[in-house]
C-alpha positions in Angstrom: -71.6 6.1 -9.0 -69.3 7.1 -12.3 -66.2 9.4 -12.6 -67.1 13.1 -13.9 -64.2 13.5 -16.1 -62.2 16.9 -15.5 -62.9 20.0 -17.8 -60.0 21.8 -16.1 -57.7 23.8 -19.1 -54.9 22.7 -16.8 -55.1 19.1 -17.4 -53.5 19.0 -21.3 -50.7 21.2 -20.0 -49.8 19.2 -17.4 -49.8 16.0 -19.6 -47.6 17.4 -21.8 -45.0 18.9 -18.7 -44.8 15.2 -17.2 -44.5 14.1 -21.4 -41.5 16.6 -21.9 -40.2 15.6 -18.6 -39.9 11.8 -18.6 -38.6 12.0 -22.0 -35.8 14.3 -21.0 -35.0 11.8 -18.2 -35.0 8.8 -21.0 -32.5 11.2 -23.1 -30.2 11.9 -20.2 -29.7 8.0 -18.9 -29.0 7.3 -23.0 -26.7 9.9 -23.0 -25.1 8.7 -19.6 -24.9 4.9 -20.4 -24.8 5.3 -24.6 -20.9 6.3 -25.1 -20.6 4.7 -28.4 -23.0 6.7 -30.2 -21.1 8.6 -33.2 -17.2 7.6 -32.0 -16.7 4.7 -34.2 -16.0 2.6 -31.4 -18.5 -0.1 -32.5 -19.6 -1.8 -28.9 -17.3 -0.4 -26.5 -18.9 -0.5 -22.8 -18.4 2.1 -20.6 -20.0 1.6 -16.7 -22.8 3.6 -16.0 -23.9 4.6 -12.4 -26.0 1.3 -11.7 -24.3 -1.0 -14.4 -22.2 -4.0 -13.1 -18.1 -4.2 -14.7 -17.1 -6.7 -17.2 -15.1 -9.8 -15.5 -11.6 -9.9 -17.6 -11.2 -13.2 -19.4 -8.3 -14.2 -17.7 -6.5 -12.6 -14.6 -3.3 -12.9 -12.8 -1.3 -11.7 -9.3 2.4 -11.5 -10.0 2.6 -13.7 -12.5 -0.1 -16.4 -10.9 -3.2 -17.3 -12.5 -6.2 -16.6 -10.8 -8.8 -19.3 -11.1 -12.3 -17.2 -12.6 -13.7 -20.4 -13.4 -14.4 -20.7 -9.7 -17.7 -19.2 -9.4 -17.1 -18.1 -5.7 -13.1 -16.5 -7.2 -15.5 -14.1 -9.6 -18.2 -13.7 -7.0 -15.5 -12.4 -5.1 -13.3 -10.4 -7.2 -17.1 -9.5 -8.7 -17.4 -7.7 -5.1 -14.5 -6.0 -4.8 -15.2 -4.1 -8.3 -18.3 -2.7 -7.2 -16.8 -1.1 -4.2 -13.8 0.2 -4.9 -15.1 0.8 -8.8 -18.1 2.6 -7.2 -16.3 4.5 -4.5 -15.6 7.2 -6.3 -13.7 9.6 -4.4 -11.9 7.6 -2.8 -10.0 5.4 -5.9 -10.3 8.8 -8.0 -7.8 10.1 -4.7 -5.6 7.0 -5.1 -4.9 7.2 -8.8 -4.1 10.8 -8.5 -1.2 9.4 -5.6 -0.6 6.4 -7.5 2.5 8.0 -9.4 4.0 9.9 -6.6 4.3 6.9 -4.5 4.7 4.4 -7.1 8.3 6.0 -8.1 10.2 5.5 -4.9 8.0 1.7 -4.3 8.2 0.4 -8.0 12.5 0.6 -7.8 12.5 -0.9 -4.7 10.5 -3.8 -5.4 12.3 -4.3 -8.5 15.5 -4.1 -6.7 14.3 -7.3 -4.1 13.1 -9.0 -6.8 9.6 -8.7 -6.1 6.7 -8.9 -8.5 5.8 -5.1 -9.4 1.8 -6.2 -8.7 3.1 -5.6 -4.8 2.4 -2.1 -5.0 -1.3 -2.7 -5.0 -0.2 -4.1 -1.7 0.4 -0.5 -0.3 -3.3 0.6 -1.9 -4.9 -1.4 -0.1 -3.4 -1.2 3.0 -3.7 2.2 3.8 -4.6 4.1 0.7 -1.3 5.4 0.4 -1.2 7.6 3.4 0.1 7.2 6.8 -2.6 5.8 8.6 -2.7 4.3 12.4 -4.9 1.3 12.9 -6.6 0.6 15.5 -4.2 -2.5 16.6 -0.9 0.1 15.8 0.0 -0.3 12.4 1.7 2.4 11.2 2.6 3.9 7.7 1.5 3.5 4.3 2.7 -0.2 4.7 1.2 -0.6 7.8 3.8 -2.5 10.1 3.7 -3.3 13.5 5.9 -1.9 16.0 7.2 -5.6 16.6 7.4 -6.0 12.9 9.1 -2.9 12.1 12.0 -3.6 14.6 12.3 -7.0 13.5 13.3 -5.8 10.0 15.5 -2.8 11.3 13.9 0.4 11.7 13.8 2.5 14.5 10.8 3.2 16.1 10.9 5.7 19.2 8.6 8.8 20.6 11.2 11.2 18.1 11.7 8.7 15.2 9.7 6.1 13.8 10.6 4.8 10.3 7.6 3.3 9.3 6.6 6.4 8.0 10.0 6.4 6.1 8.4 5.6 2.6 11.9 4.1 1.3 12.8 2.4 4.6 9.3 0.9 5.1 9.3 -0.3 1.4 12.1 -2.1 2.1 11.1 -3.9 5.6 7.8 -4.8 3.8 10.1 -6.7 1.2 11.9 -8.5 3.2 9.2 -9.7 5.1 7.7 -10.8 1.6 10.3 -12.6 0.4 10.5 -14.7 4.0 6.9 -15.4 3.0 7.5 -16.5 -0.2 10.2 -18.8 0.7 7.9 -20.2 3.1 4.8 -21.0 0.9 6.2 -21.2 -2.7 3.3 -18.8 -4.2 3.6 -14.5 -4.3 -0.9 -14.6 -3.9 -0.1 -16.8 -0.4 3.1 -14.3 0.5 0.4 -11.2 -0.3 -2.5 -13.3 2.2 0.6 -13.4 4.7 1.3 -10.0 5.0 -2.6 -9.5 5.8 -2.9 -12.2 8.2 0.6 -13.1 9.1 2.2 -16.2 8.6 1.2 -17.9 12.0 -2.4 -17.2 11.0 -2.2 -18.6 7.2 0.0 -21.4 9.2 -2.6 -22.3 11.1 -5.3 -22.4 8.8 -2.8 -24.5 6.1 -2.7 -27.2 8.6 -6.4 -27.3 9.5 -7.7 -27.1 5.8 -5.1 -29.0 4.3 -4.5 -26.9 1.5 -2.0 -23.9 0.5 -3.7 -23.0 -2.7 -5.3 -19.2 -1.2 -8.3 -19.3 -3.5 -9.2 -23.0 -1.5 -9.0 -21.5 2.0 -11.8 -20.7 4.4 -10.3 -17.0 5.9 -11.4 -14.6 8.3 -13.5 -11.8 6.0 -10.6 -9.4 5.7 -8.5 -11.9 4.5 -10.4 -13.7 2.4 -11.1 -10.4 0.5 -7.3 -9.3 0.6 -6.1 -10.3 -2.3 -9.4 -9.8 -4.2 -9.1 -5.9 -3.0 -5.5 -5.9 -4.5 -7.1 -7.4 -7.9 -9.6 -4.9 -8.0 -6.7 -1.9 -7.2 -5.0 -3.6 -10.0 -7.7 -3.8 -12.6 -8.8 0.0 -11.9 -5.2 1.4 -11.9 -3.9 -0.1 -15.0 -7.2 0.7 -16.9 -8.6 3.3 -15.5 -10.9 4.7 -18.3 -12.6 1.5 -18.8 -14.2 1.3 -15.4 -15.3 5.5 -15.9 -12.3 6.8 -14.2 -10.5 9.6 -16.4 -7.5 11.2 -15.8 -5.3 13.4 -17.9 -1.2 13.4 -17.4 -1.2 16.6 -15.4 -3.7 15.4 -13.3 -2.0 13.1 -11.6 0.1 14.5 -7.8 3.6 14.9 -9.3 7.0 13.6 -8.1 8.6 15.8 -6.3 12.0 16.8 -7.4 14.0 16.2 -4.0 18.1 16.3 -2.4 19.1 14.8 0.5 21.2 16.3 3.3 22.9 13.8 6.2 23.3 15.0 9.9 24.7 13.3 12.4 24.2 15.8 15.5 20.9 16.6 17.2 19.0 19.0 15.4 17.9 21.3 18.3 14.8 22.7 16.2 12.9 21.5 13.0 11.9 25.0 12.3 15.1 26.8 12.5 16.8 23.7 10.5 14.3 24.3 7.7 14.7 28.1 7.5 18.3 27.8 7.4 17.5 25.8 4.0 15.1 28.1 1.9 11.6 25.7 3.1 9.2 25.7 5.7 8.7 23.4 9.0 5.5 22.1 7.5 6.8 21.3 4.3 10.1 19.5 5.7 7.6 17.7 7.8 5.5 16.4 4.7 8.8 14.8 3.1 10.4 13.6 6.2 7.0 12.4 8.5 9.0 9.8 10.1 10.9 13.0 12.3 8.0 12.8 14.9 8.8 15.9 16.9 10.1 19.5 16.9 13.6 17.9 17.0 16.2 15.5 16.4 18.0 13.2 18.7 21.9 12.5 18.7 21.5 8.7 19.4 25.2 7.9 19.0 26.6 9.7 16.6 23.6 7.9 13.9 23.6 9.5 10.3 19.9 10.7 9.4 19.5 11.5 6.0 16.9 14.4 5.5 14.8 14.9 2.1 14.5 18.5 1.3 12.9 20.0 -2.2 14.6 21.2 -5.0 14.3 24.8 -5.0 11.5 26.3 -6.7 9.6 22.9 -6.6 6.7 24.0 -4.2 5.2 25.7 -7.0 2.9 24.3 -9.5 3.2 24.5 -13.0 
């Protein structure tokens, strides 16, 4: 049986419409992926939604070289770059928050002589947020109660200094210094922060190597350093990975001043009101105060952060 050709007058119109639609899609894709036209930037490459990221030619963590010449290392880093580079909302929010949190974390790392790259552990641990894990690890640095108390933090129903960014950063630094002394490697010190020193020691004894990149570890710890490296690469050069932030789009550091109290505070809302702020702002700046009161623990002195006058206003 032969095929009868259509004589409908609408067929040419349909063909023309489809042709124009396909041309428009092609031009849109070209415009999305081609960022060099008219910029004079030559072969500059910017990522698109369907494009892999270029791997760096060399990379280090805390001054220790990452062996990118090993295929397993390269592929592990590639995985975390894709996961974090294309998790746009989360990564963009992290970049926005980084200025505020790093302003506190960086000077403490420097004071304890810990490499600056360790600030990216906080990104990986908690997304720079006071979260609680299923295992009970708490705060930006995800400290367990026993670990926090071991390094001098107060943890109870009324006061939990795991939520205190300065004090929890100092506790993390003390742990990391002990780990570096044990392993002689900042990379292994970072891995031990995730797996614990007992867990790392067991694998070193079993596998007869203390090189992170040669160890077969549980999935979380095996990915941990690569996650840190991915955050480092993106945070140091966000434009290379498609994240564009103007200086004013980062969340600002909030200027504060401190007051000390050595007696109980019966009501936090009343305390805040006498200082010209509200309960919400005081608790946001002092999340370590877990109740609406502060007990008197044998005349222990607490330091409370308060915003400088007028600093709630956005400029």
